[in-house]
C-alpha positions as CSV (number, residue, x, y, z in Angstrom):
1,M,159.5,-75.6,-80.5
2,D,156.6,-77.4,-79.5
3,A,157.5,-77.7,-75.8
4,L,158.3,-73.9,-75.7
5,A,155.2,-73.0,-77.2
6,R,152.5,-74.6,-74.5
7,P,152.0,-72.2,-71.6
8,P,151.0,-74.1,-68.7
9,A,149.5,-70.9,-66.6
10,P,147.2,-67.8,-67.4
11,P,149.5,-65.2,-69.2
12,G,150.4,-62.4,-67.2
13,A,152.0,-63.9,-63.8
14,P,155.3,-66.7,-64.2
15,P,155.1,-69.3,-62.1
16,R,155.7,-68.0,-58.2
17,S,158.9,-69.7,-57.8
18,E,159.9,-68.2,-60.9
19,T,159.0,-64.9,-61.3
20,P,161.9,-62.9,-63.3
21,G,165.6,-64.1,-62.1
22,R,164.5,-64.6,-58.4
23,P,163.9,-68.1,-56.6
24,D,161.0,-68.0,-54.0
25,T,162.4,-66.6,-51.2
26,S,159.0,-65.4,-49.5
27,Q,159.1,-67.9,-47.0
28,G,163.0,-68.0,-46.6
29,S,165.0,-66.7,-43.4
30,K,164.0,-64.9,-40.4
31,A,165.5,-61.8,-41.5
32,D,163.0,-61.9,-44.3
33,R,159.8,-63.1,-42.1
34,R,160.7,-60.0,-39.8
35,A,160.6,-57.7,-42.9
36,P,157.9,-55.7,-43.8
37,P,155.0,-57.5,-45.6
38,P,154.3,-57.0,-49.1
39,V,152.0,-53.8,-50.6
40,P,148.5,-55.4,-50.6
41,R,146.4,-56.0,-53.4
42,G,144.7,-52.7,-54.9
43,T,147.6,-50.5,-53.6
44,E,148.5,-47.7,-56.2
45,L,152.4,-49.0,-55.6
46,A,153.6,-46.1,-58.2
47,P,151.3,-43.5,-59.7
48,G,149.0,-44.8,-62.3
49,F,149.9,-48.9,-61.6
50,E,147.8,-50.6,-59.0
51,V,149.3,-53.7,-57.4
52,I,147.1,-56.9,-58.7
53,E,149.4,-59.4,-56.7
54,H,152.7,-59.6,-55.0
55,L,155.1,-62.0,-57.1
56,N,158.1,-63.0,-55.2
57,R,160.3,-61.8,-53.1
58,G,163.9,-61.8,-53.5
59,N,167.0,-60.6,-51.3
60,R,166.5,-57.2,-52.3
61,L,163.5,-56.9,-54.7
62,D,159.9,-57.5,-54.3
63,V,158.0,-58.3,-58.0
64,Y,154.3,-57.5,-58.5
65,D,151.6,-58.4,-60.9
66,A,150.0,-54.8,-61.5
67,W,147.5,-53.1,-63.6
68,S,148.6,-50.1,-65.6
69,R,146.0,-47.3,-66.0
70,E,147.8,-45.5,-68.9
71,R,148.2,-48.6,-70.9
72,A,145.1,-50.4,-69.9
73,C,147.1,-53.7,-69.6
74,R,149.2,-56.0,-66.6
75,C,152.7,-55.1,-66.3
76,V,155.5,-56.4,-64.2
77,L,156.6,-54.0,-61.5
78,K,160.4,-54.5,-59.8
79,T,161.1,-52.4,-56.5
80,L,163.2,-52.2,-53.6
81,R,161.6,-54.4,-50.6
82,P,160.7,-51.6,-48.1
83,D,163.6,-52.6,-45.4
84,R,166.4,-52.2,-48.6
85,A,165.0,-48.8,-50.1
86,T,167.7,-46.9,-48.4
87,E,170.4,-49.0,-49.5
88,P,172.3,-47.1,-52.3
89,R,174.1,-50.0,-54.0
90,A,170.8,-51.6,-54.2
91,R,168.8,-48.5,-55.5
92,R,171.6,-48.5,-58.5
93,A,171.6,-51.9,-59.2
94,L,167.7,-51.1,-60.1
95,E,167.9,-48.1,-61.7
96,Q,170.8,-49.3,-64.1
97,E,168.7,-52.3,-64.9
98,G,166.2,-50.1,-65.6
99,R,168.2,-47.7,-68.0
100,L,169.6,-50.9,-70.0
101,L,166.4,-52.2,-70.7
102,R,164.7,-49.5,-71.8
103,R,167.9,-48.8,-74.1
104,L,168.7,-51.9,-75.2
105,T,165.5,-53.3,-77.3
106,H,166.2,-56.3,-79.2
107,P,163.4,-59.2,-79.4
108,H,165.0,-62.0,-77.2
109,L,165.3,-59.4,-74.2
110,V,162.5,-58.1,-71.8
111,R,161.0,-54.7,-72.5
112,A,161.1,-52.2,-70.0
113,Y,158.3,-49.4,-70.1
114,E,159.6,-47.1,-67.7
115,L,161.7,-46.5,-64.4
116,T,159.3,-44.7,-62.1
117,H,159.0,-44.0,-58.3
118,A,157.1,-45.2,-55.6
119,S,154.2,-43.1,-54.7
120,A,154.6,-43.7,-50.8
121,D,158.4,-43.6,-50.6
122,G,160.4,-42.5,-53.5
123,R,161.9,-46.0,-54.1
124,P,162.4,-46.8,-57.8
125,V,160.4,-49.1,-59.7
126,L,161.2,-50.8,-62.7
127,V,157.9,-51.6,-64.9
128,L,158.3,-54.5,-67.4
129,E,156.1,-55.5,-70.0
130,T,154.2,-59.2,-68.5
131,L,155.4,-62.3,-70.3
132,G,153.1,-65.1,-71.0
133,G,154.5,-69.1,-71.3
134,E,156.9,-70.3,-68.7
135,T,160.7,-69.8,-67.4
136,L,163.0,-72.5,-69.2
137,S,163.4,-73.8,-65.3
138,H,159.8,-74.3,-64.8
139,L,159.6,-76.0,-68.3
140,I,162.8,-78.1,-67.8
141,H,161.5,-79.5,-64.2
142,R,157.6,-80.3,-65.6
143,L,159.1,-81.9,-68.7
144,D,161.4,-84.1,-66.2
145,E,158.3,-84.8,-63.9
146,G,157.1,-86.4,-66.8
147,G,160.7,-88.6,-68.2
148,R,160.8,-86.2,-70.7
149,R,163.5,-83.8,-72.1
150,L,163.0,-80.8,-74.4
151,P,163.7,-82.1,-78.3
152,V,167.3,-81.1,-79.2
153,A,166.3,-78.8,-82.2
154,E,164.5,-76.9,-79.7
155,V,167.4,-76.7,-77.7
156,A,169.4,-75.2,-80.6
157,E,167.0,-72.8,-81.8
158,L,166.9,-71.4,-78.1
159,G,170.7,-71.5,-77.9
160,R,170.2,-69.6,-81.4
161,Q,167.9,-67.0,-80.0
162,L,170.0,-66.6,-76.7
163,A,173.4,-65.7,-78.6
164,S,171.4,-63.6,-80.3
165,A,170.6,-61.3,-77.6
166,L,174.1,-61.9,-76.5
167,T,175.6,-60.6,-79.5
168,Y,173.7,-57.5,-79.1
169,L,174.4,-56.9,-75.2
170,H,178.4,-57.3,-76.0
171,H,177.7,-55.1,-78.9
172,H,176.8,-52.4,-76.6
173,G,179.5,-53.0,-74.1
174,W,177.6,-55.0,-71.3
175,L,178.0,-58.0,-70.1
176,H,175.3,-60.4,-68.6
177,L,176.7,-62.6,-66.1
178,D,173.7,-64.1,-64.7
179,L,172.6,-66.5,-67.7
180,K,170.4,-69.8,-66.1
181,P,167.0,-70.9,-67.2
182,A,165.1,-69.0,-64.3
183,N,166.4,-66.1,-66.4
184,I,164.8,-67.1,-69.4
185,V,161.1,-66.8,-70.6
186,A,159.8,-69.2,-73.5
187,E,156.9,-68.3,-75.3
188,A,155.5,-69.8,-78.5
189,G,158.9,-70.6,-79.9
190,R,160.1,-67.1,-78.6
191,A,163.2,-67.0,-75.5
192,R,163.5,-63.8,-73.7
193,L,166.1,-62.7,-71.0
194,I,164.6,-61.1,-68.1
195,D,167.1,-59.8,-66.0
196,L,170.1,-57.5,-66.6
197,S,170.1,-57.3,-63.0
198,I,173.9,-57.7,-62.4
199,A,175.1,-56.9,-66.0
200,R,178.3,-54.8,-66.0
201,R,180.8,-53.6,-68.4
202,P,183.9,-56.0,-69.2
203,G,186.6,-55.4,-66.6
204,R,187.5,-56.8,-63.1
205,A,184.7,-58.0,-60.5
206,R,184.7,-59.8,-57.1
207,P,184.5,-63.6,-56.8
208,G,181.0,-65.4,-56.7
209,M,179.4,-63.0,-58.9
210,G,176.6,-64.8,-60.4
211,T,174.0,-68.0,-59.6
212,F,176.2,-71.3,-58.3
213,E,175.5,-73.6,-60.7
214,Y,176.2,-70.9,-63.7
215,L,179.2,-69.1,-62.8
216,S,182.3,-69.4,-65.1
217,P,185.4,-70.3,-63.4
218,E,186.4,-66.5,-63.6
219,Q,183.3,-65.6,-62.4
220,A,184.0,-67.8,-59.2
221,R,187.4,-66.8,-59.0
222,G,187.0,-63.0,-59.5
223,G,189.3,-61.0,-61.6
224,R,189.0,-59.7,-65.4
225,L,185.5,-60.6,-66.9
226,T,185.2,-60.8,-70.8
227,A,182.2,-61.9,-73.3
228,A,183.8,-65.6,-72.8
229,A,182.0,-65.4,-69.7
230,D,178.6,-65.0,-71.1
231,V,179.9,-67.8,-73.3
232,W,180.2,-70.1,-70.3
233,G,176.6,-69.4,-69.2
234,L,175.3,-70.2,-72.6
235,G,176.8,-73.3,-72.6
236,A,175.4,-73.9,-69.0
237,V,172.0,-73.2,-69.9
238,L,171.8,-75.6,-73.0
239,Y,173.5,-78.3,-70.7
240,S,170.7,-77.8,-68.3
241,A,167.8,-77.6,-71.0
242,L,169.9,-81.2,-72.7
243,A,170.3,-83.0,-69.9
244,G,167.9,-81.6,-67.2
245,E,170.2,-80.7,-64.6
246,P,173.1,-78.2,-65.0
247,P,176.8,-78.9,-65.1
248,Y,177.4,-78.4,-61.6
249,G,175.7,-79.7,-58.7
250,Y,173.7,-77.4,-56.5
251,D,174.3,-77.1,-53.0
252,E,172.3,-74.3,-51.2
253,T,175.0,-73.5,-48.7
254,T,177.3,-72.5,-51.9
255,V,175.1,-70.4,-53.8
256,S,175.9,-67.1,-54.7
257,D,173.2,-64.1,-54.3
258,D,172.6,-63.3,-57.9
259,A,171.2,-60.1,-57.2
260,E,173.6,-58.8,-54.4
261,E,176.7,-56.5,-54.8
262,D,178.5,-57.3,-52.0
263,G,180.5,-60.1,-51.9
264,S,180.2,-63.3,-50.3
265,E,181.3,-63.2,-46.6
266,S,180.0,-66.1,-45.3
267,R,182.4,-68.1,-47.4
268,A,185.7,-65.5,-47.1
269,T,187.3,-68.4,-44.8
270,E,187.1,-71.1,-47.3
271,P,189.3,-71.8,-50.3
272,L,187.3,-71.0,-53.7
273,E,188.5,-74.4,-55.1
274,S,186.6,-75.9,-52.2
275,V,183.6,-73.9,-53.0
276,Y,183.0,-74.0,-56.6
277,P,184.1,-77.4,-58.6
278,Q,184.0,-76.0,-62.0
279,L,187.5,-74.2,-60.7
280,V,189.1,-77.6,-60.3
281,V,187.2,-80.3,-62.3
282,D,185.6,-80.4,-66.3
283,A,182.2,-80.4,-66.6
284,D,181.0,-84.2,-67.8
285,P,180.3,-84.6,-71.5
286,I,177.0,-84.0,-72.5
287,R,176.7,-87.0,-73.9
288,R,177.4,-88.9,-70.8
289,Y,173.5,-87.9,-70.1
290,R,172.0,-87.8,-73.2
291,R,172.4,-89.3,-76.6
292,V,173.0,-85.6,-78.5
293,P,174.0,-85.1,-82.0
294,A,178.0,-85.1,-82.6
295,P,177.9,-81.2,-83.5
296,I,175.7,-80.0,-80.9
297,A,177.4,-81.8,-78.5
298,S,180.7,-80.3,-79.3
299,I,178.9,-76.9,-79.3
300,V,178.2,-77.3,-75.6
301,D,181.2,-79.1,-74.3
302,A,183.7,-76.4,-76.1
303,C,181.3,-73.5,-74.1
304,L,182.1,-75.0,-70.8
305,R,186.0,-75.4,-71.2
306,R,187.4,-73.6,-68.2
307,E,190.0,-71.8,-69.9
308,T,188.3,-68.7,-71.5
309,A,191.0,-68.6,-74.7
310,E,189.3,-72.4,-75.3
311,R,186.1,-71.4,-75.5
312,P,184.3,-70.7,-78.9
313,P,183.5,-66.6,-79.4
314,L,180.0,-65.8,-79.5
315,P,179.6,-65.8,-83.3
316,D,181.3,-69.2,-83.7
317,V,178.6,-70.9,-81.1
318,M,175.5,-68.9,-83.3
319,R,176.8,-70.0,-86.7
320,G,177.6,-73.3,-85.3
321,L,173.7,-73.9,-84.0
322,E,172.3,-72.0,-87.4
323,D,174.5,-74.3,-89.3
324,W,173.0,-77.5,-87.8
325,L,169.1,-76.3,-87.7
326,S,169.1,-75.6,-91.2
327,T,170.6,-78.9,-92.3
328,D,170.0,-81.7,-89.7
329,G,168.2,-80.0,-87.0
330,M,164.6,-79.4,-88.5
331,G,164.4,-83.3,-88.9
332,S,165.4,-83.8,-85.6
333,R,162.6,-83.8,-82.8
334,R,164.8,-86.8,-80.5
């Protein structure tokens, strides 16, 4: 996986706009600019953890590069923004993510070291390992600037690894529900999911939970969610990696807040079909945008079928990718 093995930046700090699972909103809304500033460099954010740099501010979270005195290494700290610190749902979501990442260990999931609390006000602080490499989102855009795409074999291997992690999550009764290139870090041929902030048990969910371009139709519509929603998400990620863009276009006015639990009140009066194209039209076949071997194109297109019953089970997706990699894939660098 040559392209995935070439980190463009020093290990330890993901690109600022690609910090685990969050777009760079540090210069975002007026409300954000009125919020208290991030913790400055050198501050002990939590006992034993000194801030090196503020990496990113999302809608609920601040993310920091930090030094762990106990481990004598850098780590990533995720904590609630000061102005969101007293919100119960925000607190519960971060604490749940911490418990999940500490309990669920897999080669293709980021590791959580511990869940602690801020020295100043007691808000939860999730301590994660620092990853080198770059997010898949950053990699796709970097290659696109040079008129290049990831080789098909590398995308297939990426899909195999992600399918492995999803199979593990599903085995333990959890859905990821926010698969997207910004939530995947690629380093030395190894892909890892880095955000479980909206992971939940199968069951009913409100409309629009997730990120707009990568929402399955059932996530967009709301209702019962199953493992098929993550099959869709995996297909959308592979589509983006192959084509350089997601299967459905991006519109900032219709993007869901991937970190929020409170629904989408701003769109409450709009018919869902006018907001989410995946509810009414099929994704273009991947071969419309790139010459892709038929077995891989078939897998990607099948994952993106609008009806859940028509999507392949995750084990079939993983097996299809493995079969192609073991036969044609290792000699394909297109």
